C-alpha positions in Angstrom: 5.3 -64.1 76.3 2.6 -61.7 76.9 0.1 -64.4 77.7 2.0 -64.8 81.1 0.2 -61.8 82.4 -3.1 -63.5 82.8 -3.3 -66.4 85.5 -4.1 -69.6 83.8 -3.5 -68.5 80.1 -0.4 -70.6 79.3 0.4 -74.5 78.9 3.4 -76.5 79.5 4.3 -79.3 77.1 6.9 -82.0 77.4 8.5 -84.2 74.7 9.0 -87.8 74.7 12.7 -88.3 75.5 13.1 -91.9 76.6 16.1 -92.2 78.9 16.9 -88.5 78.5 13.6 -88.0 80.5 15.6 -86.6 83.3 16.2 -83.5 81.4 12.6 -82.5 81.9 13.3 -83.2 85.9 16.1 -80.7 85.6 13.7 -78.1 83.9 11.0 -78.6 86.5 13.3 -78.0 89.4 14.6 -74.9 87.9 11.0 -73.7 87.3 10.1 -74.7 90.6 12.7 -72.7 92.3 13.0 -69.6 90.4 9.5 -69.1 88.7 7.0 -71.2 90.6 4.1 -69.3 89.0 4.9 -71.0 85.6 4.2 -74.4 87.3 1.2 -73.4 89.6 -0.6 -71.1 87.1 -0.3 -73.3 84.1 -3.9 -74.5 82.7 -2.5 -77.5 81.4 0.5 -79.7 81.5 0.9 -82.0 78.5 3.4 -84.9 77.9 4.1 -87.8 75.5 6.1 -90.8 76.5 8.6 -90.0 79.2 7.4 -86.5 79.1 4.2 -87.5 80.3 5.7 -89.3 83.5 7.1 -85.7 84.2 3.8 -84.1 83.6 2.0 -86.5 86.1 5.1 -86.2 88.6 4.2 -82.2 88.6 0.5 -82.7 88.9 0.8 -85.4 91.8 3.4 -83.2 93.4 6.2 -85.6 93.6 9.7 -84.4 94.6 12.8 -84.0 92.6 14.3 -86.8 94.9 11.8 -89.3 94.3 11.9 -88.6 90.2 15.8 -88.7 90.2 15.8 -91.9 92.3 13.2 -93.9 90.1 14.3 -92.6 86.8 18.0 -93.4 87.6 17.2 -96.7 89.2 16.0 -98.0 85.5 19.4 -96.6 84.1 21.4 -98.5 86.9 19.3 -101.8 86.1 20.2 -101.6 82.4 23.9 -101.0 83.6 23.7 -104.4 85.5 22.5 -106.3 82.7 25.2 -108.2 80.7 23.3 -107.5 77.3 21.8 -104.4 78.4 18.5 -103.7 76.5 18.9 -106.7 74.6 18.9 -109.1 77.7 15.9 -111.0 78.5 15.3 -109.6 81.8 14.9 -106.1 80.3 11.3 -105.1 80.7 10.7 -101.3 81.0 7.1 -101.4 80.7 6.5 -103.9 83.4 8.8 -101.9 85.7 7.2 -98.4 85.0 3.9 -100.0 85.8 5.0 -101.8 88.9 6.2 -98.2 90.1 3.3 -96.4 89.2 0.8 -98.6 91.0 3.1 -98.5 93.9 3.3 -94.7 94.1 0.7 -92.9 92.7 -1.6 -91.4 95.1 -5.1 -93.0 95.4 -6.9 -89.6 94.0 -4.3 -89.2 91.5 -7.0 -89.5 88.5 -8.6 -86.7 89.9 -5.7 -84.3 90.2 -4.8 -85.5 86.5 -8.2 -84.5 85.3 -8.0 -81.0 86.2 -4.5 -80.4 84.7 -3.1 -83.2 82.7 -2.9 -84.1 79.4 -1.4 -87.3 77.7 -0.5 -87.8 74.2 -1.5 -91.3 72.6 -1.2 -92.9 69.1 -4.0 -94.9 68.2 -2.8 -98.2 66.5 -2.7 -99.0 63.6 -4.0 -96.0 61.8 -1.8 -93.6 63.6 -4.1 -91.1 64.6 -3.3 -88.7 67.7 -5.4 -88.6 70.7 -4.9 -86.3 73.6 -6.6 -87.7 76.9 -7.4 -85.3 79.7 -9.9 -86.9 81.9 -9.5 -90.1 83.6 -12.1 -91.8 85.4 -10.0 -94.2 87.6 -6.5 -94.2 88.9 -6.0 -97.6 86.8 -7.1 -95.6 83.7 -4.6 -92.9 84.3 -1.9 -95.9 84.5 -3.1 -97.4 81.5 -3.0 -94.2 79.5 0.6 -93.4 80.6 1.6 -96.9 79.8 0.1 -96.6 76.5 2.0 -93.4 75.7 5.5 -95.1 76.8 4.8 -98.0 74.6 7.3 -98.1 71.8 6.5 -100.8 69.2 8.9 -103.9 69.2 11.2 -102.1 71.7 8.8 -102.6 74.4 6.9 -105.5 73.0 4.8 -107.0 70.1 1.2 -106.4 71.2 0.1 -102.7 72.1 -1.4 -102.2 75.4 -5.3 -101.2 75.6 -7.0 -98.2 76.6 -10.7 -97.9 76.8 -11.1 -100.6 74.4 -8.6 -99.5 71.9 -4.9 -100.4 71.2 -2.6 -97.4 71.7 1.3 -96.7 71.4 3.7 -94.1 71.8 2.3 -90.6 71.7 5.6 -89.2 70.6 5.0 -91.0 67.0 1.9 -88.8 66.3 2.2 -85.7 68.5 5.7 -85.5 70.4 4.9 -81.9 71.8 1.2 -81.5 72.3 0.1 -77.9 71.2 3.4 -76.9 70.4 2.0 -74.6 67.6 -0.1 -72.8 70.1 1.7 -69.3 71.2 0.5 -69.7 74.9 2.7 -73.1 75.3 6.2 -73.3 76.5 7.7 -76.2 75.2 10.4 -78.4 76.5 12.7 -80.9 74.7 16.2 -82.5 75.5 16.9 -82.3 71.5 18.1 -79.0 70.0 15.4 -77.5 67.7 12.7 -74.6 67.7 11.8 -75.2 71.2 11.4 -72.8 74.1 13.4 -74.9 76.5 16.0 -76.7 74.7 19.8 -77.1 74.4 21.4 -74.5 72.2 23.3 -76.2 69.4 26.6 -75.4 68.7 26.2 -77.0 65.1 26.5 -74.7 62.1 24.0 -76.8 60.3 20.6 -74.7 59.5 18.8 -78.0 58.5 15.9 -79.0 60.5 13.6 -82.1 60.4 9.9 -81.6 61.2 8.1 -84.8 62.0 5.5 -85.8 64.8 4.6 -82.1 65.5 8.2 -81.4 66.7 11.3 -79.8 65.0 14.7 -81.4 65.3 18.0 -79.7 64.3 19.8 -82.1 62.0 23.1 -82.6 63.7 25.6 -85.1 65.2 24.7 -84.1 68.6 21.1 -84.8 68.1 21.8 -88.3 66.6 23.9 -89.3 69.9 21.1 -88.0 72.1 18.4 -90.0 69.8 20.8 -93.1 70.5 20.9 -92.2 74.0 17.3 -92.0 74.6 16.9 -95.8 73.6 20.2 -97.1 74.9 21.1 -95.3 78.3 24.8 -94.3 78.9 26.1 -94.4 82.5 24.2 -92.9 85.3 26.6 -90.0 85.4 26.1 -89.0 82.1 22.0 -89.0 82.5 22.8 -87.0 85.5 24.8 -84.3 83.5 21.7 -84.2 80.9 19.3 -83.4 84.2 21.7 -80.5 84.9 22.0 -79.1 81.6 18.0 -79.1 81.8 18.1 -76.7 84.5 20.8 -74.3 82.9 18.7 -74.3 79.8 15.6 -73.5 81.7 17.4 -71.0 83.8 18.6 -69.4 80.4 15.0 -69.2 79.1 13.8 -67.4 82.3 16.6 -64.7 81.9 16.2 -64.0 78.6 12.6 -63.2 79.2 13.2 -61.3 82.4 11.2 -63.8 84.5 14.4 -63.9 87.2 15.6 -61.2 89.7 19.2 -61.5 88.9 21.4 -62.7 86.1 22.9 -65.8 87.3 24.1 -67.2 84.4 26.8 -64.2 83.6 28.4 -64.9 86.9 28.8 -68.8 86.1 30.8 -67.8 82.8 33.1 -65.3 85.1 31.6 -62.4 83.0 29.8 -59.2 84.3 26.5 -58.8 82.7 26.5 -55.9 80.3 25.7 -52.6 81.8 22.3 -51.1 81.0 22.2 -47.9 78.8 20.5 -45.2 80.6 16.8 -44.9 80.5 15.7 -47.2 77.7 17.2 -50.4 78.8 16.0 -49.9 82.2 12.4 -49.6 81.1 12.8 -52.5 78.8 13.7 -54.5 81.6 11.0 -53.3 84.0 8.5 -54.4 81.1 10.1 -57.7 80.8 9.8 -58.5 84.3 6.2 -57.5 84.5 4.8 -58.8 81.1 7.5 -61.3 80.3 7.5 -59.9 76.7 11.1 -58.6 76.3 13.9 -61.0 75.0 17.4 -60.6 75.8 19.6 -62.6 73.4 22.8 -61.5 75.2 22.2 -64.1 78.0 25.0 -66.7 77.4 24.5 -70.4 77.0 26.2 -72.1 79.7 27.1 -76.1 79.6 27.6 -78.2 82.6 31.1 -78.3 82.1 31.3 -74.7 82.8 29.8 -75.1 86.2 32.6 -76.3 88.4 30.1 -76.6 91.5 26.6 -77.2 90.6 25.7 -77.5 94.1 25.8 -73.9 94.6 23.2 -73.3 91.7 20.9 -75.9 93.2 21.7 -77.9 96.3 18.4 -79.7 96.1 18.9 -81.1 92.6 22.6 -82.0 93.3 21.8 -83.9 96.5 19.1 -85.8 94.5 21.4 -86.4 91.8 24.1 -87.8 93.7 22.1 -90.1 95.9 20.5 -91.6 92.9 23.9 -92.2 91.3 25.1 -93.9 94.2 25.7 -97.9 93.4 25.2 -100.7 95.7 28.3 -100.7 97.9 28.2 -104.4 99.0 31.1 -106.5 98.1 29.6 -108.7 95.6 28.1 -105.6 94.0 31.7 -104.1 93.8 33.0 -107.5 92.5 30.4 -107.6 89.7 31.2 -103.9 88.5 34.9 -104.9 88.4 37.0 -105.8 85.0 37.3 -109.4 86.5 33.5 -109.5 87.3 32.5 -108.5 83.8 35.0 -110.6 82.1 33.3 -113.8 84.2 30.2 -112.6 83.2 30.8 -112.6 79.5 32.7 -115.8 79.6 29.8 -117.7 81.5 27.2 -116.1 79.1 26.9 -119.2 76.9 26.0 -121.3 79.6 23.6 -118.8 81.7 22.0 -117.0 78.8 19.7 -119.9 78.0 18.6 -120.7 81.5 18.2 -116.7 81.9 15.9 -116.5 78.8 13.8 -119.6 80.0 13.3 -117.9 83.3 12.4 -114.4 82.4 10.4 -115.1 79.6 8.6 -117.8 81.2 7.5 -115.3 84.1 6.5 -112.7 81.4 4.0 -115.3 79.8 2.6 -116.2 83.2 1.9 -112.6 84.0 0.6 -112.1 80.4 -1.9 -114.9 80.8 -4.8 -112.7 82.4 -4.8 -110.6 79.3 -4.1 -113.4 76.7 -7.8 -113.9 75.8 -8.3 -110.0 74.9 -4.9 -110.0 73.1 -6.0 -113.1 71.0 -9.1 -111.6 70.1 -7.5 -108.3 69.0 -4.8 -110.4 66.7 -7.7 -112.3 65.1 -9.4 -108.9 64.3 -6.3 -107.5 63.2 -5.6 -110.4 60.9 -9.1 -110.8 59.7 -9.0 -106.8 58.7 -5.6 -107.4 57.0 -7.0 -110.3 55.1 -10.1 -108.5 53.7 -7.9 -105.6 52.8 -5.7 -107.9 50.6 -8.7 -109.5 49.0 -10.5 -106.1 48.5 -7.3 -104.5 46.8 -6.8 -108.0 44.7 -10.6 -107.7 43.3 -9.9 -104.2 42.5 -7.1 -105.0 40.5 -9.1 -108.1 38.6 -11.9 -105.7 37.8 -9.7 -103.1 36.5 -8.0 -105.5 34.2 -11.1 -107.2 33.1 -12.8 -103.6 32.3 -9.7 -102.6 30.3 -11.0 -102.4 26.2 -8.7 -104.7 24.2 -6.4 -103.3 22.0 -7.5 -103.1 18.3 -5.3 -103.2 15.2 -5.0 -100.1 13.0 -7.8 -99.8 10.6 -7.2 -100.8 6.7 -7.9 -98.0 4.3 -10.1 -99.3 1.3 -8.5 -98.9 -1.9 -10.6 -96.9 -4.5 -10.8 -98.1 -8.4 -8.5 -95.0 -9.4 -6.0 -95.8 -7.0 -6.0 -99.4 -7.8 -5.7 -98.3 -11.8 -3.0 -96.2 -10.9 -1.1 -98.7 -9.1 -1.5 -101.2 -12.0 -0.5 -98.7 -14.2 2.5 -97.8 -12.2 3.5 -101.3 -11.7 3.0 -102.1 -15.7 5.1 -99.3 -16.4 7.8 -100.4 -14.1 7.7 -103.8 -15.8 8.0 -102.3 -18.9 10.9 -100.3 -18.1 12.3 -103.1 -16.6 12.0 -105.3 -19.9 13.6 -102.3 -21.9 
């Protein structure tokens, strides 16, 4: 980590995480409290999918309370729907677009052009694009929407950015510039990432895909499921707390904090330094961030009985964001009787809800309908031309193939014919005898 010596010589990169994006908020809060230099002095902050949302919140100076409230509001909205993400009212892209238009500052595109990088995937060839300059605020919002758009999960027609169609940036480059040694990478999945949960699995197999490495383990599979189908808000909040602890472990291992906090959390005393050598090593680590202390323990959320002592601001924001509607009707809907009535009436209410929400979505889509129809027409035309060219190539290959000839018949010489006749006559004579 010697690159931390020079201001502006490092980058931050946040991976796509879906509903686990609150993990990035916990990491960001830890860096803001205990190593603000890593955030303030970063040259670029890159992100893909939900990681791009966290990156733009850092660039625009959004508070932890703001990020926790808006991310957990989406989780609570899915919790209220009877069919979860399969309910016709579920529209994550529309919800995020409204929130971005309501809360991004007017000059957010100016700030983003200085420090932000968003990963996009071009449709349909899958080429990656890192966008670092934005002409207007609407262009910044459109880039974020494209980076969040997961095909068929969020819709069927990809959104448009600068005249081209793009989808989720995590599908082509989940961790932008992860191969650069001057990039601090963050991911809620266990793997070869700077800040990530430490795996307790004995599996040594890894899956390298989308410019990121994931350990093949049951925990990562569960996290992948939760990234698309969110659990309760309390579980998502614990994931945010784990991000704080993992970032703190990263800082302590590299000597970027003043005191070993994690040792006190697990009720153990920090190992006593050996005279001379270890003190010098710790001093070098604090100055350059090059030494690694692998003895720093891995602390889980369940090992911290009172997280408020560790980060009062983050704990207060999470508790506020997890608070449900206290009204009597909301409490009844969350009760067992309320859920039972909801599912019993579902065959009657679902058709009306489907017509209402789908109709509202069609009305909102009408201004973009002409451009989408032209895009679909061009897409179908290119697919048809591709099939025709493939068929034509196959037919030409068959026509140019030479016909299969029969094996040549060897001509018989007079001597061989005489020998054959003599042999046959001798066989005939021998047969008569």
